[in-house]
C-alpha positions in Angstrom: -54.9 -60.2 31.5 -55.1 -57.9 28.4 -53.9 -54.4 28.2 -56.3 -51.6 27.2 -55.8 -48.1 26.0 -58.5 -45.9 27.6 -59.8 -42.4 27.6 -61.7 -41.3 30.7 -62.6 -38.1 32.7 -62.3 -37.4 36.3 -64.8 -35.8 38.7 -64.0 -32.3 37.4 -64.4 -33.3 33.8 -60.7 -33.3 33.0 -59.7 -35.8 30.2 -57.4 -38.6 31.2 -55.9 -41.3 29.0 -53.5 -44.2 29.6 -53.0 -48.0 29.5 -54.2 -50.5 32.1 -54.4 -54.2 32.4 -57.8 -55.8 32.9 -59.6 -59.1 32.2 -62.2 -57.3 30.1 -63.8 -53.9 29.6 -66.2 -54.4 32.5 -63.2 -54.9 34.8 -61.5 -52.0 33.3 -64.5 -49.8 34.0 -64.7 -51.0 37.6 -61.0 -50.4 38.2 -61.1 -46.9 36.7 -64.3 -46.1 38.7 -62.6 -47.1 41.9 -59.9 -44.5 41.1 -62.4 -41.8 40.5 -62.4 -41.9 36.8 -65.3 -42.5 34.3 -64.5 -44.5 31.2 -65.3 -43.0 27.8 -63.6 -45.3 25.3 -61.4 -48.3 25.5 -59.5 -50.4 22.9 -56.9 -53.3 23.1 -53.4 -51.9 23.4 -50.8 -53.1 20.9 -48.4 -55.6 22.3 -45.2 -54.2 23.7 -41.9 -55.3 22.4 -39.8 -54.9 19.3 -41.5 -54.3 16.0 -38.3 -55.7 14.4 -38.4 -59.4 13.5 -35.4 -61.5 14.5 -33.6 -62.9 11.5 -33.5 -66.6 10.9 -29.8 -66.9 11.5 -30.1 -65.2 14.9 -33.1 -67.4 15.8 -31.1 -70.5 14.9 -28.3 -69.4 17.3 -30.7 -68.6 20.0 -32.5 -71.9 19.8 -29.2 -73.9 19.6 -27.7 -72.2 22.6 -30.9 -72.6 24.6 -31.4 -76.2 23.6 -27.8 -77.1 24.4 -27.9 -75.5 27.9 -31.3 -77.0 28.8 -30.2 -80.4 27.6 -27.1 -80.2 29.9 -29.4 -79.7 32.9 -29.2 -75.9 33.2 -32.3 -74.2 34.5 -34.4 -72.1 32.0 -33.7 -68.8 33.9 -29.9 -69.4 33.9 -29.9 -70.6 30.3 -31.7 -67.4 29.2 -29.3 -65.3 31.3 -26.3 -67.0 29.6 -27.8 -66.6 26.1 -28.5 -62.9 26.7 -25.0 -62.3 28.0 -23.1 -63.8 25.0 -20.6 -61.4 23.5 -21.7 -62.1 20.0 -25.3 -61.0 20.8 -26.2 -57.6 19.3 -27.6 -55.0 21.6 -31.0 -54.9 19.9 -31.4 -58.7 20.4 -29.8 -58.6 23.9 -32.6 -56.2 25.0 -35.3 -58.6 23.7 -33.6 -61.6 25.5 -33.3 -59.7 28.7 -37.0 -58.7 28.6 -37.9 -62.3 28.0 -35.7 -63.3 31.0 -37.3 -60.7 33.2 -40.8 -62.0 32.4 -39.8 -65.6 32.9 -38.3 -64.7 36.4 -41.8 -63.2 37.2 -43.3 -66.6 36.5 -44.5 -66.1 32.9 -44.1 -69.2 30.6 -41.3 -68.8 28.0 -43.7 -69.0 25.1 -45.9 -66.3 26.6 -42.9 -64.1 27.3 -41.7 -64.4 23.7 -45.2 -63.6 22.4 -45.2 -60.4 24.5 -42.2 -59.2 22.5 -44.4 -58.1 19.6 -43.1 -59.3 16.2 -39.7 -60.3 17.4 -40.3 -64.0 17.6 -42.3 -65.8 14.8 -45.6 -67.6 15.6 -44.0 -70.9 14.6 -41.4 -70.7 17.3 -43.9 -69.6 19.9 -46.3 -72.4 19.2 -43.4 -75.0 19.2 -42.2 -73.8 22.6 -45.8 -73.7 24.0 -46.3 -77.3 22.9 -42.8 -78.3 24.3 -43.6 -76.7 27.6 -46.7 -78.9 27.9 -44.8 -82.0 27.1 -41.6 -81.1 29.0 -39.4 -81.3 26.0 -38.2 -77.7 25.6 -34.6 -78.7 25.0 -35.5 -81.1 22.1 -37.8 -78.5 20.6 -35.1 -75.9 20.8 -32.6 -78.1 18.9 -35.2 -79.0 16.3 -36.0 -75.3 15.7 -32.3 -74.5 15.5 -32.1 -76.9 12.6 -35.3 -75.5 11.1 -34.0 -71.9 11.1 -30.6 -73.0 9.9 -32.1 -74.5 6.8 -34.3 -71.4 6.3 -31.3 -69.1 6.6 -29.3 -71.3 4.1 -32.2 -71.2 1.6 -32.5 -67.4 1.9 -28.7 -67.0 1.6 -28.7 -69.1 -1.6 -31.5 -67.1 -3.1 -29.8 -63.8 -2.3 -26.5 -65.1 -3.7 -28.2 -66.5 -6.8 -29.9 -63.1 -7.5 -26.7 -61.0 -7.0 -25.4 -61.4 -10.5 -28.8 -60.7 -12.2 -29.1 -57.6 -10.0 -25.7 -56.4 -11.1 -26.6 -57.0 -14.7 -29.8 -55.0 -14.2 -27.8 -52.1 -12.7 -25.4 -52.3 -15.6 -28.3 -52.1 -18.1 -29.6 -48.9 -16.4 -26.1 -47.4 -16.4 -25.5 -48.2 -20.1 -28.9 -46.7 -21.0 -28.1 -43.5 -19.1 -24.7 -43.2 -20.7 -26.0 -43.7 -24.2 -28.9 -41.3 -23.9 -27.2 -38.6 -21.9 -23.7 -38.6 -23.5 -23.6 -40.6 -26.7 -26.8 -39.6 -28.5 -26.3 -35.8 -27.8 -23.1 -36.0 -29.9 -25.3 -36.6 -33.0 -27.9 -34.0 -32.3 -26.3 -31.3 -34.5 -25.9 -33.7 -37.3 -29.5 -34.8 -37.1 -30.8 -31.3 -36.9 -29.4 -30.6 -40.4 -31.4 -33.4 -41.9 -34.8 -32.7 -43.4 -36.4 -36.0 -42.4 -35.5 -38.6 -39.7 -36.6 -42.2 -39.5 -39.4 -42.9 -36.9 -37.0 -45.0 -34.8 -34.5 -42.1 -34.6 -37.2 -39.6 -33.7 -38.3 -41.9 -30.9 -34.7 -42.3 -29.6 -34.2 -38.5 -29.7 -37.5 -37.9 -27.9 -36.5 -40.3 -25.2 -33.1 -38.6 -24.9 -34.8 -35.2 -24.5 -37.0 -36.6 -21.8 -34.1 -38.0 -19.8 -31.9 -34.9 -20.2 -34.5 -32.1 -19.7 -37.0 -33.8 -17.4 -34.9 -36.1 -15.2 -36.2 -34.5 -12.0 -39.8 -35.1 -13.0 -38.9 -38.7 -13.9 -37.5 -39.2 -10.4 -40.5 -37.7 -8.8 -42.9 -39.9 -10.9 -40.9 -43.0 -10.1 -40.8 -42.2 -6.3 -44.6 -41.5 -6.4 -45.2 -44.8 -8.3 -43.2 -46.7 -5.6 -45.1 -45.1 -2.8 -48.5 -45.8 -4.6 -47.5 -49.4 -5.3 -46.6 -50.0 -1.6 -49.8 -48.4 -0.5 -51.8 -50.6 -2.9 -50.1 -53.7 -1.6 -51.3 -52.9 1.9 -54.9 -53.4 0.6 -55.7 -57.1 1.3 -57.6 -57.6 -2.0 -54.7 -56.2 -4.0 -52.2 -58.3 -2.1 -54.3 -61.4 -2.6 -54.5 -60.8 -6.4 -50.7 -60.1 -6.6 -49.9 -63.3 -4.8 -52.2 -65.3 -7.0 -50.6 -63.9 -10.1 -47.1 -64.8 -8.7 -47.9 -68.5 -8.5 -49.3 -68.5 -12.1 -46.4 -66.7 -13.8 -44.6 -68.7 -16.5 -41.3 -70.2 -15.4 -41.1 -68.1 -12.2 -44.4 -69.4 -10.9 -43.2 -73.0 -11.0 -40.1 -72.0 -8.9 -42.3 -70.1 -6.4 -44.6 -73.1 -6.0 -41.6 -75.3 -5.2 -40.3 -72.7 -2.7 -43.7 -72.2 -1.0 -44.3 -76.0 -0.8 -40.8 -76.6 0.7 -41.3 -73.9 3.3 -44.7 -75.2 4.3 -43.5 -78.9 4.4 -40.6 -77.9 6.7 -42.9 -76.0 9.0 -45.6 -78.7 9.1 -43.0 -81.3 9.8 -41.6 -79.4 12.8 -45.1 -78.7 14.2 -46.4 -82.2 13.8 -43.3 -83.8 15.2 -43.6 -81.6 18.3 -47.0 -83.1 19.0 -49.3 -80.3 17.8 -52.7 -81.4 16.6 -52.9 -81.5 12.8 -55.6 -78.7 12.7 -53.5 -76.4 14.8 -50.4 -77.3 12.8 -52.2 -76.3 9.6 -53.4 -73.0 11.1 -49.9 -72.1 12.2 -48.0 -73.5 9.2 -50.1 -71.6 6.6 -48.9 -68.3 8.1 -45.2 -69.2 7.3 -45.8 -69.8 3.6 -45.3 -66.1 2.6 -48.2 -66.0 0.1 -51.6 -64.6 1.1 -53.4 -66.3 -1.8 -52.2 -69.8 -0.6 -52.9 -68.9 3.0 -56.5 -67.8 2.1 -57.3 -71.4 1.0 -56.4 -73.0 4.3 -59.7 -72.2 5.9 -61.4 -74.7 3.6 -58.5 -77.2 4.1 -58.9 -77.0 7.9 -62.6 -77.4 7.6 -62.1 -80.6 5.5 -59.8 -82.0 8.1 -62.2 -81.2 10.9 -64.9 -82.9 8.8 -63.0 -86.2 8.7 -61.0 -85.8 5.5 -57.3 -86.9 5.4 -54.5 -84.4 5.4 -53.5 -85.3 1.8 -57.1 -84.7 0.6 -57.2 -81.3 2.2 -53.9 -80.2 0.8 -54.5 -81.6 -2.7 -57.0 -78.8 -3.5 -54.7 -75.9 -2.6 -53.6 -73.9 -5.6 -50.0 -72.9 -5.2 -48.5 -76.2 -3.8 -47.0 -78.9 -6.1 -48.7 -82.2 -6.1 -45.7 -84.0 -4.7 -46.7 -82.7 -1.2 -50.1 -84.3 -1.1 -48.8 -87.5 -2.8 -46.0 -87.9 -0.2 -48.4 -87.2 2.7 -50.8 -89.9 1.3 -48.0 -92.5 1.4 -47.2 -91.4 5.0 -50.8 -91.8 6.0 -51.1 -95.2 4.4 -47.9 -96.5 6.1 -48.6 -94.9 9.4 -45.3 -92.9 9.2 -46.6 -89.4 8.6 -43.9 -87.7 10.7 -40.9 -89.3 9.0 -42.6 -88.8 5.6 -43.0 -85.1 6.3 -39.3 -84.9 7.2 -38.3 -86.7 4.1 -40.6 -84.6 1.9 -39.3 -81.4 3.4 -35.7 -82.4 2.7 -36.6 -83.4 -0.9 -38.5 -80.2 -1.6 -35.6 -78.1 -0.1 -33.3 -79.7 -2.6 -35.7 -79.2 -5.4 -36.2 -75.5 -4.5 -32.4 -75.0 -4.7 -32.3 -76.6 -8.1 -35.3 -74.5 -9.2 -33.5 -71.3 -8.1 -30.3 -72.3 -10.0 -32.4 -73.0 -13.1 -34.1 -69.6 -12.8 -30.8 -67.8 -12.5 -29.4 -69.8 -15.4 -32.3 -68.5 -17.5 -32.1 -64.9 -16.2 -28.4 -64.2 -16.9 -28.5 -64.7 -20.7 -32.0 -63.1 -20.9 -30.7 -59.9 -19.3 -27.7 -59.9 -21.6 -30.0 -60.2 -24.6 -32.1 -57.3 -23.3 -28.9 -55.2 -23.0 -27.9 -56.2 -26.5 -31.3 -55.3 -27.9 -31.3 -51.8 -26.2 -27.8 -51.1 -27.6 -28.8 -52.4 -31.0 -31.8 -50.1 -31.2 -29.7 -47.1 -30.4 -27.0 -48.1 -33.0 -29.7 -48.7 -35.7 -31.4 -45.4 -34.8 -28.0 -43.5 -35.3 -26.9 -45.3 -38.4 -30.2 -45.2 -40.4 -30.3 -41.4 -40.9 -26.5 -41.3 -41.7 -26.9 -43.9 -44.4 -30.0 -42.1 -45.6 -28.0 -38.9 -46.0 -25.3 -40.8 -47.9 -27.9 -42.1 -50.3 -29.3 -38.7 -50.8 -25.9 -37.2 -51.6 -25.2 -40.1 -54.0 -28.5 -39.6 -55.7 -28.0 -35.8 -56.1 -24.4 -36.4 -57.5 -25.7 -38.8 -60.1 -28.4 -36.3 -61.2 
């Protein structure tokens, strides 16, 4: 039964509000009426549970422990109890596991108990466990998902590690600019004030220095407002869709993102299909794990094609944001009757290619950011030297005359 938030009034006209389980609004009305209340408004209540998503590393540990225990013949209730009582489990995750255990003890299926935890467990894991419960292979599904989230965690860790040095360089550029414009340039201010005319570049540098020194608080406020506005805009579906479309068409970076998105989808589709989910349902779940709303928006047409009798390779070939290797590999799997093994092989290959793409991007970013830093410093040096040389030329000209 679903949970509804309701507003009602009692016999004396006093307003009452609360949450109640019911099959539908008609049943909710009947149950409230039997309690002497008259329903005014009702809406589905948000699912209880944590709004914090469990990280991939923690999911891998949860699935591995659960799969190992179930494979050894331990009952589901006891396995969940042992996982929730592990010393390495953080309190925030232990609370989630204990709530899942409590619901399972009440007779709720594991997948449904996980779904009731809000955003804690990803849809992929919930659907995998739901399929495994129907086939009686929960232990195998748990081990498979442990491997899946291990690979996802390693990929994320490599991306974070690869971007650490460029982020340090970016921070260094900001520090260098602040030092130059707040400490170095002001040392030449008295000298420049004695000159009749300054080059345009020097005037621009001095104006920027005045802005940083005299209006730094305003700059911080504007930057903070811009960040808040940008985040608010990204919550608008149309803006988010446009942003994600631009991402996959950016030069250099767009190619990397296509590889990463394709690898992520291939890995998810491989896990779902191998677990026995129908291909339509696997597509509907897998598209939500890509991480790009523009690519996800194209899956309605792809699902419609599959339902209409088209092959999976044909349906995925038209999706803008995936590399062509995915549809080509799936076509080979369909022709040879080994789609599951081909999906696994393709996912492994794309995982490797995404790692190489990340390394290439970082290799490009590092010298590019160093060049940016050199250009900024060079502009400041030229802006300082130009008026000084100009004054020397003026002095020399007046001496000759």
